[in-house]
C-alpha atoms as one frame of an Amber mdcrd trajectory, in Angstrom:
protein
  15.035 -12.574  -0.821  15.794 -10.013  -3.479  13.623  -7.131  -4.613  13.758
  -4.874  -7.661  15.535  -1.571  -7.241  13.058   0.314  -9.375   9.680   1.350
  -7.997   7.970   1.535 -11.359   6.546  -1.741 -12.651   8.784  -3.716 -14.989
   7.890  -3.974 -18.669   7.009  -7.623 -18.105   4.661  -6.792 -15.212   3.080
  -3.928 -17.138   2.486  -6.165 -20.153   0.970  -8.845 -17.912  -1.624  -6.479
 -16.431  -2.416  -4.985 -19.832  -3.207  -8.490 -21.115  -5.291  -9.154 -18.000
  -7.288  -6.047 -18.790  -7.672  -7.001 -22.432  -9.034 -10.448 -21.551 -11.426
  -8.992 -18.960 -12.734  -6.229 -21.206 -13.334  -8.733 -24.011 -15.969 -10.413
 -21.796 -17.216  -7.532 -19.624 -17.746  -3.904 -20.526 -15.738  -2.724 -17.537
 -13.232  -4.331 -15.198 -15.256  -2.953 -12.291 -17.876  -5.616 -13.064 -17.530
  -8.795 -11.012 -17.338 -12.326 -12.387 -20.681 -13.760 -11.297 -20.549 -17.434
 -12.295 -18.204 -20.332 -12.973 -19.134 -20.097 -16.665 -18.061 -16.444 -16.802
 -14.803 -17.365 -15.063 -14.179 -20.083 -17.638 -14.867 -17.731 -20.521 -12.638
 -14.916 -19.297  -9.799 -17.364 -18.553 -10.084 -18.684 -22.096  -9.871 -15.129
 -23.402  -6.574 -14.888 -21.499  -5.217 -17.968 -23.269  -5.845 -20.396 -20.418
  -7.799 -23.614 -20.838  -9.107 -24.448 -17.392 -10.304 -27.921 -16.515 -13.312
 -28.388 -14.243 -10.920 -29.103 -11.363  -9.119 -25.804 -11.980 -12.394 -23.866
 -12.133 -13.616 -25.539  -8.950 -10.415 -24.537  -7.173 -11.290 -20.857  -7.631
 -15.092 -21.080  -7.738 -16.195 -23.093  -4.726 -19.803 -23.689  -3.584 -19.488
 -20.625  -1.314 -18.162 -18.261  -3.996 -20.593 -15.555  -5.086 -18.271 -13.289
  -7.075 -14.684 -12.673  -8.157 -13.341  -9.289  -9.184 -10.634  -8.072 -11.549
  -7.870  -8.299  -8.932  -8.872 -11.890  -8.159  -8.729 -12.642 -11.882  -5.187
 -11.229 -12.101  -4.099 -13.421  -9.184  -5.552 -16.505 -10.882  -3.668 -15.718
 -14.093  -0.420 -15.504 -12.119  -0.948 -19.074 -10.931  -2.402 -20.677 -14.052
   0.096 -21.017 -16.875  -0.865 -19.867 -20.353  -1.543 -22.753 -22.716   0.997
 -22.750 -25.544   0.426 -24.152 -29.006   2.970 -26.948 -28.378   1.050 -27.947
 -25.242  -2.193 -28.251 -27.170  -0.462 -30.246 -29.889   0.908 -32.707 -27.334
  -2.579 -33.135 -25.899  -4.132 -33.824 -29.304  -1.303 -36.198 -30.283  -2.288
 -38.357 -27.329  -5.633 -38.903 -29.073  -4.101 -39.436 -32.509  -3.511 -43.178
 -32.167  -2.254 -43.721 -35.740  -0.121 -40.526 -35.758  -1.419 -39.274 -39.117
  -1.934 -35.672 -37.996  -5.696 -36.025 -37.869  -8.220 -37.068 -35.241 -11.196
 -39.081 -36.376 -14.580 -38.886 -34.761 -14.050 -42.255 -33.083 -10.625 -41.230
 -31.696 -12.014 -38.007 -30.262 -15.046 -39.764 -28.807 -12.912 -42.419 -27.130
 -10.588 -39.821 -25.597 -13.284 -37.448 -24.361 -15.794 -39.987 -23.067 -13.448
 -42.385 -21.271 -10.590 -40.282 -19.844 -10.101 -37.064 -17.907 -13.284 -35.045
 -17.430 -15.666 -37.276 -19.337 -18.068 -35.785 -21.885 -21.274 -37.255 -23.228
 -21.517 -38.576 -26.787 -23.859 -35.687 -27.631 -21.276 -33.145 -26.473 -18.558
 -34.823 -28.546 -20.827 -34.845 -31.629 -21.541 -31.135 -31.217 -17.849 -30.312
 -30.893 -16.852 -32.434 -33.872 -19.521 -30.992 -36.153 -18.274 -27.514 -35.253
 -14.607 -28.292 -35.939 -14.918 -30.585 -38.948 -15.018 -27.676 -41.369 -14.727
 -29.591 -44.643 -16.986 -32.406 -43.368 -14.529 -35.191 -44.160 -14.907 -36.850
 -40.759 -11.437 -35.780 -39.611 -10.047 -32.962 -37.483  -6.741 -31.365 -38.588
  -5.606 -30.590 -35.047  -2.362 -28.812 -36.052  -4.385 -26.254 -37.976  -6.898
 -25.983 -35.139  -4.159 -25.302 -32.551  -2.593 -22.641 -34.759  -5.931 -20.938
 -35.376  -6.932 -21.177 -31.710  -3.749 -19.504 -30.419  -3.677 -16.829 -33.123
  -7.374 -16.036 -32.544  -6.774 -15.462 -28.819  -3.832 -13.179 -29.660  -5.834
 -11.243 -32.265  -8.736 -10.762 -29.840  -6.395  -9.450 -27.153  -4.650  -7.122
 -29.608  -8.001  -5.722 -30.727  -9.110  -5.044 -27.147  -5.744  -3.468 -26.279
  -6.232  -1.057 -29.181  -9.727  -0.343 -27.953  -8.415   0.371 -24.454  -5.792
   2.783 -25.736  -8.345   4.593 -27.875 -11.024   4.848 -25.189  -9.890   7.062
 -22.297 -12.948   6.218 -20.204 -12.356   2.474 -20.457  -8.704   2.983 -19.616
  -9.604   4.991 -16.513 -12.164   2.406 -15.391  -9.783  -0.440 -15.894  -9.117
  -1.309 -12.256 -10.520  -3.958  -9.986 -11.222  -4.119  -6.302  -9.286  -6.135
  -3.775 -12.125  -6.413  -1.297 -12.543 -10.105  -2.164  -9.878 -12.776  -2.638
 -10.075 -16.146  -4.410 -11.315 -18.698  -1.863  -9.152 -21.368  -0.278  -9.836
 -24.836  -1.564  -8.743 -28.334  -0.759  -8.674 -29.134  -4.484  -5.206 -30.148
  -5.612  -3.385 -27.806  -7.975  -1.881 -30.730  -9.875  -2.052 -30.457 -13.675
  -5.129 -32.071 -15.257  -4.828 -34.789 -17.840  -3.705 -33.590 -21.258  -6.969
 -34.798 -22.754  -8.791 -32.346 -20.448  -6.561 -29.515 -21.675  -7.403 -30.321
 -25.268 -11.101 -30.531 -24.472 -10.978 -27.191 -22.643  -9.430 -25.595 -25.720
 -12.537 -26.358 -27.745 -15.012 -23.507 -28.338 -17.464 -22.622 -25.581 -20.911
 -21.088 -26.030 -20.957 -17.349 -25.305 -22.497 -16.178 -22.070 -24.342 -12.943
 -21.549 -23.228 -10.864 -18.557 -25.816 -10.204 -15.869 -28.482  -7.648 -16.558
 -27.606  -5.562 -13.515 -24.079  -5.075 -14.855 -25.431  -3.742 -18.136 -27.832
  -1.455 -16.299 -25.055  -0.073 -14.148 -22.939   0.626 -17.181 -25.753   2.429
 -18.904 -26.061   4.679 -15.864 -22.323   5.374 -15.924 -22.359   6.179 -19.636
 -24.862   9.001 -19.249 -23.522  12.445 -20.016 -22.471  14.705 -17.157 -22.220
  18.458 -16.878 -18.655  18.021 -15.576 -15.959  16.145 -17.531 -14.909  12.871
 -15.860 -11.289  14.025 -15.523 -12.399  17.118 -13.636 -14.520  15.020 -11.284
 -11.512  12.769 -10.632  -9.239  15.677  -9.775 -11.911  17.120  -7.505 -11.883
  14.038  -5.278  -8.161  13.304  -5.241  -5.829  13.358  -2.269  -2.042  13.294
  -2.379  -0.003  12.295   0.669   3.708  12.841  -0.029   5.887  11.532   2.841
   9.661  11.284   2.619  11.278   8.730   4.934  14.991   8.679   5.695  17.047
   5.509   5.520  16.147   3.239   8.448  19.764   2.109   8.670  20.896   5.679
   9.282  18.885   6.145  12.464  18.924   4.229  15.711  15.786   2.696  17.190
  13.853   5.046  19.475  13.535   2.241  22.024  16.702   1.174  23.793  17.182
  -2.245  25.333  16.792  -1.993  29.139  19.993  -2.167  31.111  20.318  -5.450
  33.010  17.888  -7.167  30.646  19.651 -10.483  31.219  18.408 -10.344  34.821
  14.745  -9.954  33.790  12.358 -12.922  33.632  12.117 -14.264  30.094   9.756
 -16.445  28.046   9.736 -17.060  24.319   7.775 -18.947  21.677   8.289 -19.690
  18.006   5.855 -19.577  15.131   5.621 -19.113  11.389   3.785 -16.956   8.861
   2.366 -19.111   6.058   1.406 -17.649   2.702  -1.843 -19.272   1.590  -2.991
 -19.999  -1.974  -5.318 -16.974  -1.954  -2.531 -14.580  -0.893  -3.624 -14.298
   2.736  -1.179 -14.937   5.579  -1.899 -17.248   8.514  -0.024 -17.867  11.741
  -0.493 -19.102  15.282  -1.980 -16.734  17.839  -0.875 -16.726  21.459  -2.028
 -15.934  24.974   0.278 -14.058  27.343  -0.238 -14.128  31.122   1.479 -11.629
  33.418   0.963 -12.336  37.171   1.626  -8.763  38.354   2.039  -5.283  36.912
   5.578  -4.913  35.565   7.856  -3.320  32.982   7.898  -5.340  29.774  10.312
  -5.540  26.833   8.579  -7.289  23.930  10.167  -8.303  20.603   9.352 -10.294
  17.475  11.773 -11.115  14.668  12.223 -13.536  11.754  13.871 -16.750  12.909
  17.093 -17.870  11.237  17.399 -21.632  10.769  20.772 -23.191  11.379  21.329
 -26.217   9.159  23.053 -24.024   6.559  24.919 -21.286   8.456  26.790 -20.386
   5.262  23.512 -19.619   3.469  21.539 -16.634   4.845  17.800 -17.156   5.262
  15.934 -15.390   2.451  12.971 -14.498   4.710  15.029 -12.495   7.226  14.041
  -9.274   5.419  10.303 -10.001   5.897   8.776  -7.397   8.211   7.071  -8.612
  11.370   4.968  -6.999  14.074   3.158  -8.043  17.219  -0.204  -6.612  18.277
  -1.167  -6.996  21.932  -4.837  -6.843  22.915  -6.511  -7.201  26.284  -8.379
 -10.428  26.971 -11.948  -9.540  27.929 -14.682 -11.903  29.049 -14.930 -12.982
  25.407 -12.445 -12.645  22.593 -14.649 -10.019  20.939 -14.280  -7.779  24.010
 -10.526  -7.377  23.517  -9.067  -3.938  22.774  -5.673  -2.896  21.414  -3.118
  -2.320  24.170   0.109  -1.826  22.209   2.079  -2.985  19.179   5.741  -3.173
  18.159   6.508   0.142  16.475  10.294   0.412  16.743  12.837  -1.596  14.804
  16.444  -2.581  15.483  17.764  -4.474  12.444  15.467  -7.502  12.083  13.969
  -7.097  15.570  10.640  -5.257  16.093  10.205  -3.856  19.622   7.756  -2.496
  22.209   8.721  -1.393  25.713   6.396  -0.236  28.461   4.355  -1.262  31.454
   1.635  -3.913  31.381  -0.881  -4.495  34.146  -1.334  -7.924  35.669  -3.655
  -9.980  33.510  -4.065 -12.017  30.340  -3.437 -10.714  26.830  -3.745 -11.958
  23.260  -0.665 -11.779  21.016  -1.331 -11.424  17.259   1.748 -11.796  15.006
   1.519  -9.773  11.788   3.412  -9.205   8.553   2.383  -6.621   5.977   2.763
  -8.963   2.995   5.051  -6.521   1.173   7.916  -9.012   1.268   6.092 -12.296
   1.691   4.342 -12.818  -1.602   3.829 -15.653  -4.077   6.818 -16.066  -6.364
   6.649 -16.746 -10.071   7.067 -20.426 -10.856   9.223 -19.456 -13.838  12.204
 -19.041 -11.541  11.901 -22.593 -10.206  13.663 -25.467 -11.943  11.251 -28.009
 -13.436  13.104 -30.954 -11.895  12.275 -31.291  -8.180  14.796 -32.338  -5.554
  14.854 -36.053  -4.733  13.257 -36.842  -1.368  13.857 -40.584  -0.957  16.305
 -43.139  -2.341  17.157 -46.826  -2.007  20.289 -47.828  -0.124  22.722 -50.511
  -1.327  20.677 -53.042   0.641  17.503 -51.974  -1.190  15.891 -50.218   1.762
  14.266 -46.812   1.455  15.820 -43.819   3.188  15.385 -40.039   3.259  17.866
 -37.953   1.253  20.269 -35.608   3.006  18.427 -32.592   1.535  15.091 -33.758
   2.918  16.571 -34.515   6.340  17.935 -30.962   6.534  14.525 -29.514   5.672
  12.706 -31.795   8.123  15.174 -30.702  10.793  14.266 -27.070  10.055  10.540
 -27.887  10.160  11.084 -29.552  13.537  12.836 -26.370  14.709   9.841 -24.246
  13.669   7.095 -26.447  15.142   9.003 -26.910  18.416   7.092 -23.895  19.708
   8.543 -23.793  23.221  12.077 -24.559  21.985  12.744 -27.471  24.348  14.016
 -29.785  21.593  10.934 -32.055  21.797   7.475 -32.079  20.212   4.512 -32.361
  22.545   1.225 -33.730  21.233  -0.133 -30.172  21.073   2.874 -28.949  19.064
   2.712 -31.946  16.745  -0.992 -31.331  16.159  -0.343 -27.755  15.002   1.918
 -29.365  12.382  -0.686 -32.028  11.529  -3.470 -29.467  11.128  -1.233 -27.427
   8.865  -0.039 -30.328   6.700  -2.998 -32.721   6.625  -5.937 -30.925   8.241
  -6.357 -33.691  10.824  -5.351 -34.127  14.469  -3.491 -36.994  16.074  -5.483
 -38.288  19.061  -3.985 -39.725  22.249  -4.413 -43.337  21.101  -2.467 -42.621
  17.906   0.142 -40.767  19.988   0.547 -43.892  22.128   1.213 -45.889  18.946
   3.847 -43.309  17.979   5.441 -43.824  21.373   5.809 -47.541  20.643   7.342
 -47.050  17.182   9.352 -43.814  17.233  11.969 -42.251  19.472  10.282 -40.318
  22.306  11.359 -38.751  25.580   8.994 -37.649  28.373   6.052 -38.568  26.109
   7.329 -36.086  23.500   8.671 -36.789  20.027  12.416 -36.267  19.513  14.005
 -34.927  16.337  15.093 -38.483  15.485  11.563 -39.740  16.097  10.220 -37.064
  13.739  12.606 -38.319  11.033  11.536 -41.920  11.660   7.859 -40.971  11.354
   8.410 -39.317   7.951  10.503 -42.260   6.756   7.711 -44.643   7.747   5.202
 -42.630   5.701   7.524 -42.767   2.675   8.041 -46.517   3.166   4.301 -47.169
   3.380   3.947 -45.480  -0.027   6.821 -47.594  -1.436   8.915 -44.494  -1.998
   6.210 -42.401  -3.698   7.027 -38.849  -2.522   3.560 -37.386  -3.284   2.459
 -37.188   0.374   5.844 -35.789   1.419   5.482 -33.016  -1.158   2.009 -32.178
   0.161   3.531 -31.738   3.632   6.512 -29.717   2.394   4.399 -27.372   0.286
   1.975 -26.846   3.183   5.000 -25.809   5.268   6.049 -23.230   2.647   8.670
 -25.103   0.578   8.909 -25.253  -3.208  10.087 -28.202  -5.320  13.697 -27.072
  -4.883  13.232 -27.320  -1.097  13.523 -23.541  -0.720  11.398 -21.907   1.970
   9.658 -19.268  -0.153   6.051 -19.193   1.096   6.653 -18.955   4.835   8.585
 -16.907   7.382   9.500 -18.464  10.774   9.567 -16.005  13.682  10.315 -15.843
  17.402   8.526 -13.816  20.081  10.457 -12.860  23.236   8.812 -11.400  26.356
  11.056  -9.982  29.108   9.427  -8.881  32.380  11.322  -7.020  35.079   9.457
  -8.205  38.168   7.514 -11.354  37.332   7.665 -14.500  35.194   5.507 -14.267
  32.043   3.983 -17.334  30.403   2.986 -17.723  26.735   0.706 -20.383  25.268
  -0.216 -20.969  21.611  -3.934 -20.690  20.899  -5.089 -21.240  17.327  -3.986
 -21.062  13.722  -5.924 -18.257  12.101  -5.932 -16.501   8.724  -7.174 -12.940
   8.306  -8.235 -12.731  11.948 -11.075 -10.304  12.599  -9.462  -9.231  15.881
  -6.068  -8.676  14.253  -7.703  -6.595  11.534  -9.478  -4.501  14.157  -6.193
  -4.018  16.034  -4.416  -2.893  12.835  -7.221  -0.455  12.067  -7.044   0.955
  15.598  -3.254   1.310  15.386  -3.705   3.464  12.272  -6.644   5.628  13.340
  -5.316   6.234  16.869  -2.002   7.697  15.651  -3.124   9.995  12.852  -5.903
  12.381  11.918  -8.408  11.802   9.140  -8.229  13.695   5.846 -11.342  13.876
   3.705 -11.064  13.338  -0.016 -11.672  16.651  -1.744 -15.330  16.946  -2.666
 -16.201  13.917  -0.510 -17.526  14.835   2.923 -17.920  11.227   4.054 -14.820
   9.445   2.731 -11.662   9.789   4.835  -8.049   8.636   4.525  -5.923   7.821
   7.586  -2.169   7.525   6.981  -0.014   6.016   9.720   3.695   6.808   9.545
   5.836   4.471  11.629   9.609   4.179  11.863   9.780   1.556   9.142   6.267
   1.234   7.672   3.512   3.440   6.286  -0.073   2.151   6.436  -3.263   3.742
   5.146  -6.927   3.172   5.904 -10.096   4.299   4.120 -13.201   5.135   6.166
 -16.488   5.275   4.255 -19.263   6.997   6.225 -21.676   6.992   3.292 -24.757
   4.800   3.200 -23.537   3.163  -0.013 -20.281   1.548  -1.019 -17.523   3.555
  -2.691 -14.681   2.470  -4.978 -11.420   4.303  -4.402  -8.755   4.267  -7.091
  -5.251   4.301  -5.557  -2.055   5.241  -7.396   1.476   4.890  -5.995   3.127
   5.724  -9.313   4.812   8.823  -7.885   6.295   6.915  -4.929  10.000   6.136
  -4.928  11.851   3.098  -3.528   8.575   1.628  -2.216   6.893  -1.780  -2.263
   3.250  -2.220  -1.303   1.267  -5.044   0.265  -1.071  -4.903  -2.738   1.701
  -5.919  -5.121   0.501  -3.266  -7.592   1.408   0.364  -8.009  -2.151   1.093
  -9.199  -5.254  -0.645  -7.855  -8.740   0.022  -6.501 -10.417  -0.680  -3.180
 -14.151  -1.260  -2.795 -15.241  -0.053   0.656 -18.725  -1.118   1.807 -21.108
   1.409   3.340 -20.229   2.717   6.800 -17.067   0.626   7.201 -13.317   1.073
   7.494 -10.826  -0.869   5.396  -7.038  -1.073   5.481  -5.957   0.222   2.085
  -2.277  -0.770   1.953   0.991  -1.157   3.824   4.166   0.281   2.283   7.833
  -0.510   2.992  11.084   0.622   1.388  12.522  -1.676  -1.261  16.067  -0.751
  -0.254  16.252   0.120   3.448  19.659   1.759   3.015  18.177   4.479   0.827
  15.606   7.198   1.480  12.109   6.467   0.240   9.135   8.623  -0.700   5.501
   7.628  -0.289   3.296   9.677  -2.606  -0.188   8.218  -2.887  -3.063   9.610
  -4.926  -6.573   8.449  -3.973  -9.554   9.103  -6.244 -13.226   8.204  -5.980
 -14.333   6.241  -9.032 -17.871   6.787 -10.358 -20.409   4.209  -9.165 -21.153
   1.411 -11.632
């Protein structure tokens, strides 16, 4: 996995966020205002040159969604491709049955009322009357596409000029990452081209909520102190220079005679979800008696291509250990892996006899959604027909399935138990295999000791492909759920291994659940930050504090808001050098609810062989 050498955002990235801002400001008066409805989401996406179908809108605005903020909007734009003029033309040409360059009322009505997301006749009539400028009963769709695209560009250019000219708008132009786009079971497959063409048609304007306007009026009132002076008054700079991690040895040394200690290990995987969150299995550790413990977690290299290094090996990992109280909520942080030796993250100490929860963690600095531009449009073949006409799995797919087997074989015994297989099933299909279905598997696929072998796992996947007559759609759903792209590259996941060595007793580890954004893990991370560093108040803010944890290889910060109302903190890493952040942005904002703590960001070096400087400036933004 490669990372840019420069810490400042690239011109392409800078231009992307400027256009995000322009689209947002063209609908709302400030990018601190939240998107409050599906209609507002549709409108602001159209201002950004996207033409979302109802399925696309429903993917990001589910029945449980109450708001989306500017950061969420930026993430959506990264995933939804801009609609080009040629794309629109292709969509309209599908409706142009006689290929004369025009669409008649009857052609448009047939396309929009019978295919894709069906419209009513009244809706089609309204659209046609709006677009049929010269009232000749025909729509010149080439001209419409040209005007549509140029109008979007002109609107964005006008707002960009407005942003540059208005210092206050420019300063306010940051979102809040306190809310992420919701997960959804809706497929991300492209909608029908007719739906794209329909979405490109004009939409009625929508008025933003009254409370947003009221808030803005309050913010626009004159103040006795210039806004820039107020910003400087509540700023905090935390310059920290870190030396190259490769130039210093780990503080924790491996115990002598470690090979004689009792040892248990388990495997797992970090999965990057559609909304940017990371999920993984959680585990329970049992230690029969008080003993010295050497605990490690590291990315797991997969072996089918020893000549090709695993791209995820540079992903940072950590393990948080909490005590197991009477209930899960009673658990408290015991320790976490702070030291690093190459790819291995380590903790060494004494643990009392008892049961503990193990929470794997990665900061997200190096496990982030990749741009689809870098992926070839033509996917790898998954199945083929042999000379005898029978279906079989391709060599490339077999290699990937072998790696997946390696990852889901949690205890590493070369076999899949029903429990292990069900973790895979829940991940890939959302359903469990019951014992009756497992008995059927036993009759049809290679098993040993009531556990599925690697060969049996291949046979099961081949059967699924055969049942679909070679249609790879279901196979792709499984592969993408496991973190693979259409080139069969593992880009949205990071396999890992946890090793527990105990000097005087045999430890045991059991997988518990698959969880995303665990409340207990978040509490443990917060405790690891606040317990190791003192709080610094923002200047001029008696009740807003910044905690900055400096580890051997990672810097993490936390914001504590002791006010009785929420605060929005603007964060700038622009003066940092050789740093990448879990936020993915050098400048962002965090909305912290009243009387709560929130992890602000995690920061790692881009190039571990070079020194790196963390220089963060935090500023309270005026309430809106």
